[in-house]
N, C-alpha and C positions, 0 to 999 in steps of 0.2 A: 614725424618719427615713424619708422617702419616697424609694424607690429609682427609678432611671431605667428606662425600658422595656428598654434594652439589658442592664442588669444582671439584671432579672427574667427576660428571655428566656434569657440565658446560664445562669442558675441552673436554669431549667426543663429546658433541653436536656441539661444535665449532671447533673440530679437532685441539685443541691447547694444547696438553700435553707438559709440559715444559721439561720433561725428560723421557727417556725410563722407568725409575723406576715408574713414575706416571702411565704410560700406563699399566705396568704390574700389579700395585696395582688395577687399575680399572678392569682388566680382572679377577684378583683373586676374587674380591668381587662379580663380575658378576656371577662367577661360583658357589659361595658358599653361598651368602646371598640373601635369597628370598625377604626380605624387601627392599634391595637395588634394586632388579629387579623391584619390584612394583613402587618404587620411580622413577626409570628411565623411566618406561612406561608412567607415568603421565607427567614427565618433557619433554619427547620426543613429546608427543601430544601437549603440550603447545608451545614448540619450533616451531613445524611445523605450528601451528595456527598463530603465530605472524610473520612468515617469508613470506612477500608478494611475494617474488620471488620463493616460494616453494609451489604453489597451485596445483601441480601435486599430484597424489595419495599419501596420507600419508602412506598407507599400503605398497606401493611399496618402498618408501624411507626407511621404517622401515625394510622391508624384506632384502633390500640391506645390511644394517648394520648387521642384524642378520646373513646373509650368511657369511659376512666377519669374524665375530667372531666365527662362526662354524668351519672355517678353522683353527683357533687358538686352539679351544678347542673342540675336537671331543669326547664329553662325555655327559652323560645324563643331567646334570644341565643346559647345554646350550640349549638343546631341550626344557626343562621346561621354560627357560627364553623366548625363541622364542614364545612359546604358550601364555605366559603371555602378551607379547608385542602385539601379534596379536589380542588377545581377548580384550585388552584394547583399541586398535586403530581402528581395522576394524569394520565398521558399520554393524550390523546384526539386525534381527528382535528380537532376544533374547540376547542382549548384557549382559554378566555376570557382576555382580558387584564385583569389586576388593576391598578387605578390605583396608580402609585407616587407617594407624597406626601412622601417624605423623601429627602434626599441619600444617606442610608445605604442605602436600598433600591436606588438606582441603582448604588451601589458594589457591592452584593451581586450584582446582575445582571451587572455587568461582570466581577466575580470568577468567576462561574459560566461566563461565555463564555470567559474566559481559560483555565479548567480544561479546557474542551473543545478549545480551539485549540492549546494548547501541544503535545500529542502529534502533532497534524497538522503543525504547523510543523517539528518535529524529523524527522518522517517524510519530509516533502518536501525538507528541506534536508540530509539525511544524504548522505554521499559514496556515489555509485553505484559498484558494484564493476565490475572489468573484465569479469567473466562476464556481468553484467547488461547492460552496454553492448553487448557482442557479441550477446547473445540478442535485444536490442531491435532490432538492425539486420540481422542475418543473415536471409535468407529462404530456407528450405529447400524451399519449395513452388514458387516461381517459377523453375524450372530447365528448361533445354532437355531434351527427351526423348531417350532412347537411340535411336541409329540402328542398327537390327539388320541386321548384314551377316554373310556367311560361311555356314558349314555349320550344321546343326541344333544341334550342341554349343555353338557360339559364340552362337547366338541364345538358347539356354536359359540360358547363363551371364549374358548381358546382362539377360534378364528377371528372373532370380533376384536379381542385384545390385540392380536397381531396386526390386524388391519388398522386399528387406531394408532398403534405405535408407529407403523410404517408411514402413516399420514401425519406423523408428528403431533398428534392430538394427545399429548401426554397426560392431560387432566383426565380424559376419559379412559385412557389405557390404564392409568393408575387405579381408577375406580373399579374397572372391570376385573383387573388382576387381583386386587384385594378381595373382591367379592368371591372370585373363584377359589382363592387359597383358603378363605374362611369356610367355604362350603365343602372343600375336599381336604381331608386331614393329611394326605400324603401326596402333595402336588409334585409335578416334575420339577427338577432343579432349574430347568430353562426358564420357568415362569418367574423365579426369583431374579434371574438376570434382567428380564424385561421390566419387572416391577422396580428393581433398584435403579436401573437406568432412567426409567420414567420419572421417578422421584428426584433423581440427580439433575435431570434436565429442568425440573421445576424448582431447583435449589432447595428442596426439602432434605437438607443434609442429614439431619438426625434420623429421619425415617429411612433414607437410603442406606445409611450406615448400618442400621439394625437389619435391614433386608440382606445386605451383603454378608454380614456376620452369620446370619441364618444359613446363607448359601455355603459359607465356609464349613459349617458343621454337618452338612449333608454328605452322605457317602455316595458321591457321584463324580463322574469324570469332569463335569463342568464346574465343580466346586473351587478348583484352583483359580478360576477366573476372578473370584472374589478379591484376591489379593491385588490384582491389577486395578480393578474398579475402585477399591478402597484408596489406592494411591492416587487415582484420578480425582476422587472425591476431595482428598486433602489438597490437591493442586488447585481445584476450582475454588475451594474455600480461601485459598491464599495462605494456607498453613504449610509453608514450604519446608520447614524443618521436619514436620511429621511426614510430609509427602516424600522427602528424600529417604527417610527411614524405610518406608513401605516400598519405595522403588528399589532400594538396595536389597530388600528381602525378596522381591520378585526376581531380581537379577541373579542373586546368589543361589537361589533354588531353581532357577530356570523355569519359573512358573509361566503360565500363559501370558504372552505380551512382553516377555523379558527383553526382546530386541528393541521394541518400541520404548520400553522403560529406560533403556540406555540413552536413547535420543532425548527423551523428556528430561532425564536427570541432567544432561548437559545444558538444556535450555532454561532450567529453573534459575532465577537470579540468586546471587550469593546472599 
């Protein structure tokens, strides 16, 4: 009984020929039928893609089988088949396009593309975490600089706090800034920005909120930044309903960060 191409290719890939006659029929078609060679090339690539325990080099696996069949057929058609397989599977900068002559081969290509796209789809459509939303929109570099005032000790503490913050040592910057604010009754508003962000980076949400509320109450240009930072705080907490309220407040009043607030508002899950 003459077997179909699909049956013989499946038997070859799984090394499951039922009879010696089937194996001989496979070898005969392999030597004489160029379309059979092309179909085998695609099926081989699909088979290697779906075998989790065969992530070693696909080209090495293919070459091994090619060499085996070369021993059986030492004639030119086998060399042509080997070249077809290698060009179809081996990744190169100029991979030749092999003609697709059957509907099955188009389905094979579509299945391979699907295998590659499914992980990308799930990666792009997974729920973003509150931490990621916060990290994507907070900007710890575009901050006002410290205004150094007072005696040398005050200047040194200011410089130290900024260095610690820029080095992302938020534990130390929090300690330094709290000590400075305690020692100086009328600190610059910028210090509250650095302190609140240091606390927020450490997930000290209550302390950070208190710091930003104090910043809001100051009569300073930088005070309006507090509204944006409070929105970021609620976002990082995952309190999306409250975050949306604060973002809308920033946008409607065109406070600092209102353009970025629009982007964040679109990204927050419903």
